[in-house]
C-alpha positions as a LaTeX table, in Angstrom:
\begin{tabular}{lrrr}
\hline
Residue & $x$ (\AA) & $y$ (\AA) & $z$ (\AA) \\
\hline
Met1 & $-0.11$ & $-0.02$ & $-0.06$ \\
His2 & 1.24 & 3.24 & $-0.88$ \\
Thr3 & 0.38 & 6.43 & 1.21 \\
Ile4 & 0.31 & 10.34 & $-0.07$ \\
Ile5 & $-0.31$ & 13.01 & 2.34 \\
Ala6 & $-0.46$ & 16.66 & 1.91 \\
Glu7 & $-1.51$ & 19.20 & 4.73 \\
Lys8 & $-1.45$ & 22.49 & 5.52 \\
Asp9 & $-2.72$ & 24.95 & 8.60 \\
Ile10 & $-5.07$ & 27.65 & 6.84 \\
Asn11 & $-5.67$ & 30.95 & 8.88 \\
Ala12 & $-9.80$ & 30.42 & 8.45 \\
Pro13 & $-12.38$ & 28.79 & 10.30 \\
Ile14 & $-13.44$ & 25.67 & 9.87 \\
Glu15 & $-16.87$ & 26.34 & 8.81 \\
Lys16 & $-15.64$ & 28.40 & 5.73 \\
Ile17 & $-13.27$ & 25.79 & 4.63 \\
Trp18 & $-15.83$ & 23.15 & 4.81 \\
Ala19 & $-18.52$ & 25.25 & 2.55 \\
Leu20 & $-15.91$ & 25.28 & $-0.01$ \\
Val21 & $-14.61$ & 21.74 & $-0.13$ \\
Ser22 & $-17.84$ & 20.05 & 0.76 \\
Asp23 & $-19.29$ & 21.25 & $-2.44$ \\
Phe24 & $-17.57$ & 18.43 & $-3.96$ \\
Ala25 & $-18.62$ & 19.03 & $-7.71$ \\
Asn26 & $-17.52$ & 22.74 & $-7.59$ \\
Leu27 & $-14.16$ & 23.08 & $-8.38$ \\
Asp28 & $-13.98$ & 26.84 & $-9.17$ \\
Trp29 & $-11.48$ & 27.51 & $-6.67$ \\
Tyr30 & $-8.86$ & 25.11 & $-7.92$ \\
Ser31 & $-6.86$ & 26.81 & $-10.57$ \\
Gly32 & $-5.63$ & 23.32 & $-12.35$ \\
Ala33 & $-9.02$ & 22.01 & $-13.33$ \\
Glu34 & $-9.90$ & 23.61 & $-16.76$ \\
Lys35 & $-13.68$ & 22.29 & $-16.64$ \\
Val36 & $-15.56$ & 20.25 & $-14.02$ \\
Glu37 & $-18.97$ & 18.61 & $-14.93$ \\
His38 & $-21.15$ & 17.54 & $-12.29$ \\
Ile39 & $-22.95$ & 14.07 & $-12.29$ \\
Pro40 & $-25.57$ & 13.93 & $-9.51$ \\
Ser41 & $-26.30$ & 11.09 & $-7.34$ \\
Thr42 & $-29.90$ & 9.77 & $-6.51$ \\
Lys43 & $-28.69$ & 8.82 & $-3.18$ \\
Ala44 & $-29.96$ & 11.06 & $-0.25$ \\
Asp45 & $-26.27$ & 10.99 & 1.21 \\
Arg46 & $-24.59$ & 12.14 & $-2.14$ \\
Ser47 & $-22.59$ & 8.73 & $-2.27$ \\
Gly48 & $-21.72$ & 8.26 & $-6.07$ \\
Glu49 & $-21.86$ & 11.83 & $-7.04$ \\
Ile50 & $-19.30$ & 12.39 & $-9.63$ \\
Arg51 & $-17.15$ & 15.22 & $-10.46$ \\
Arg52 & $-15.80$ & 14.93 & $-13.69$ \\
Ile53 & $-12.50$ & 16.99 & $-14.17$ \\
Tyr54 & $-10.68$ & 18.27 & $-17.47$ \\
Met55 & $-7.14$ & 19.02 & $-16.79$ \\
Pro56 & $-4.98$ & 20.97 & $-19.04$ \\
Gly57 & $-2.64$ & 18.74 & $-21.34$ \\
Met58 & $-4.88$ & 15.58 & $-20.64$ \\
Ala59 & $-6.75$ & 14.08 & $-23.40$ \\
Asp60 & $-9.31$ & 12.23 & $-21.04$ \\
Pro61 & $-11.24$ & 13.78 & $-17.99$ \\
Val62 & $-10.73$ & 12.41 & $-14.42$ \\
Asp63 & $-13.67$ & 11.23 & $-12.77$ \\
Glu64 & $-13.63$ & 11.36 & $-8.79$ \\
Ile65 & $-16.79$ & 9.65 & $-7.29$ \\
Leu66 & $-17.82$ & 10.45 & $-3.68$ \\
Glu67 & $-17.85$ & 7.61 & $-0.93$ \\
Thr68 & $-18.91$ & 9.37 & 1.83 \\
Ile69 & $-19.41$ & 13.35 & 3.06 \\
Asp70 & $-19.82$ & 13.80 & 6.60 \\
Ala71 & $-20.74$ & 17.40 & 7.93 \\
Asn72 & $-20.16$ & 16.76 & 11.72 \\
Gln73 & $-16.66$ & 15.20 & 11.30 \\
His74 & $-15.65$ & 17.48 & 8.46 \\
Arg75 & $-14.36$ & 14.35 & 6.37 \\
Ile76 & $-15.01$ & 13.98 & 2.69 \\
Ser77 & $-13.89$ & 10.38 & 0.87 \\
Tyr78 & $-13.96$ & 9.60 & $-2.64$ \\
Gln79 & $-12.31$ & 7.26 & $-5.17$ \\
Ile80 & $-10.89$ & 7.63 & $-8.67$ \\
Pro81 & $-11.32$ & 4.71 & $-10.80$ \\
Gly82 & $-9.58$ & 4.38 & $-14.06$ \\
Ser83 & $-6.13$ & 6.03 & $-12.72$ \\
Pro84 & $-2.66$ & 4.76 & $-13.14$ \\
Met85 & $-2.95$ & 3.70 & $-9.60$ \\
Ala86 & $-5.11$ & 0.93 & $-8.44$ \\
Gly87 & $-7.30$ & 0.85 & $-5.45$ \\
Tyr88 & $-6.94$ & 4.87 & $-5.43$ \\
Gln89 & $-8.85$ & 6.12 & $-2.08$ \\
Val90 & $-8.60$ & 9.36 & $-1.12$ \\
Glu91 & $-10.10$ & 11.28 & 2.38 \\
Val92 & $-9.88$ & 14.95 & 3.01 \\
Ser93 & $-10.40$ & 16.17 & 6.72 \\
Leu94 & $-10.51$ & 19.47 & 8.51 \\
Thr95 & $-10.01$ & 19.88 & 12.05 \\
Thr96 & $-9.80$ & 23.16 & 14.00 \\
Asn97 & $-6.21$ & 23.92 & 15.61 \\
Ser98 & $-6.07$ & 25.43 & 19.17 \\
Asp99 & $-5.68$ & 29.01 & 17.62 \\
Gln100 & $-8.95$ & 28.47 & 15.77 \\
Ser101 & $-7.15$ & 28.06 & 12.22 \\
Thr102 & $-7.89$ & 24.96 & 10.29 \\
His103 & $-5.75$ & 21.88 & 9.61 \\
Ala104 & $-6.61$ & 20.59 & 6.15 \\
Lys105 & $-5.31$ & 17.41 & 5.03 \\
Trp106 & $-5.72$ & 15.47 & 1.72 \\
His107 & $-4.80$ & 11.90 & 2.24 \\
Ala108 & $-4.71$ & 8.97 & 0.00 \\
Thr109 & $-3.62$ & 5.56 & $-0.75$ \\
Phe110 & $-3.31$ & 3.25 & $-3.70$ \\
Thr111 & $-2.17$ & $-0.58$ & $-4.41$ \\
His112 & 0.10 & $-0.35$ & $-7.29$ \\
Val113 & 0.67 & 1.57 & $-10.42$ \\
Thr114 & $-0.78$ & 0.16 & $-13.54$ \\
Met115 & 0.80 & 1.87 & $-16.28$ \\
Glu116 & 4.09 & 0.92 & $-17.52$ \\
Gly117 & 6.66 & 3.21 & $-17.24$ \\
Leu118 & 5.33 & 4.84 & $-14.13$ \\
Thr119 & 6.67 & 3.90 & $-10.77$ \\
Ser120 & 5.02 & 4.27 & $-7.39$ \\
Glu121 & 7.31 & 6.59 & $-6.36$ \\
Met122 & 6.45 & 8.90 & $-9.51$ \\
Met123 & 2.85 & 8.72 & $-8.73$ \\
Val124 & 3.35 & 9.62 & $-5.05$ \\
Glu125 & 5.77 & 12.73 & $-5.80$ \\
Met126 & 3.35 & 14.03 & $-8.78$ \\
Val127 & $-0.03$ & 13.44 & $-6.62$ \\
Thr128 & 1.66 & 15.32 & $-3.12$ \\
Lys129 & 2.62 & 18.33 & $-5.53$ \\
Thr130 & $-1.05$ & 18.29 & $-7.10$ \\
Tyr131 & $-2.56$ & 18.08 & $-3.50$ \\
Ala132 & $-0.21$ & 20.45 & $-2.22$ \\
Glu133 & $-1.53$ & 23.26 & $-5.12$ \\
Met134 & $-4.87$ & 22.53 & $-4.16$ \\
Leu135 & $-4.14$ & 23.45 & $-0.72$ \\
Val136 & $-2.96$ & 26.48 & $-1.64$ \\
Asp137 & $-5.70$ & 27.27 & $-3.83$ \\
Val138 & $-8.01$ & 26.66 & $-1.19$ \\
Glu139 & $-6.06$ & 28.98 & 1.41 \\
Lys140 & $-6.62$ & 31.64 & $-1.46$ \\
Ala141 & $-10.31$ & 31.07 & $-2.07$ \\
Val142 & $-11.13$ & 31.26 & 1.77 \\
Ser143 & $-8.80$ & 34.42 & 2.51 \\
\hline
\end{tabular}
């Protein structure tokens, strides 16, 4: 199992950041996405909701599928099937620091790389960088 972690303390209340990231299909704040399509779920808990992300330089979009969203715990989990990483699971979590800032964390795991020419180390490095950039964009959006 391979692990990817990116985290950042953001000087904003947890409610403000949660409002941004819990709107799962809205990535207007993320500079890395060209376009995002929302495919709603028919379930009351929103599981199965899809955000289809079109990224610069990529021929095909990336589908991220919401598994759980927990407003009380400020946690979201989703999967990314069709990725070059098998069993790719992501959890976003927010916690309040003692100074009332928010600790935001992207934590992902995958079992192995499925695309020839890529290594697990390459994918961990690339995705860690992407999540770190997303956290900077979150901070800009709530500032």
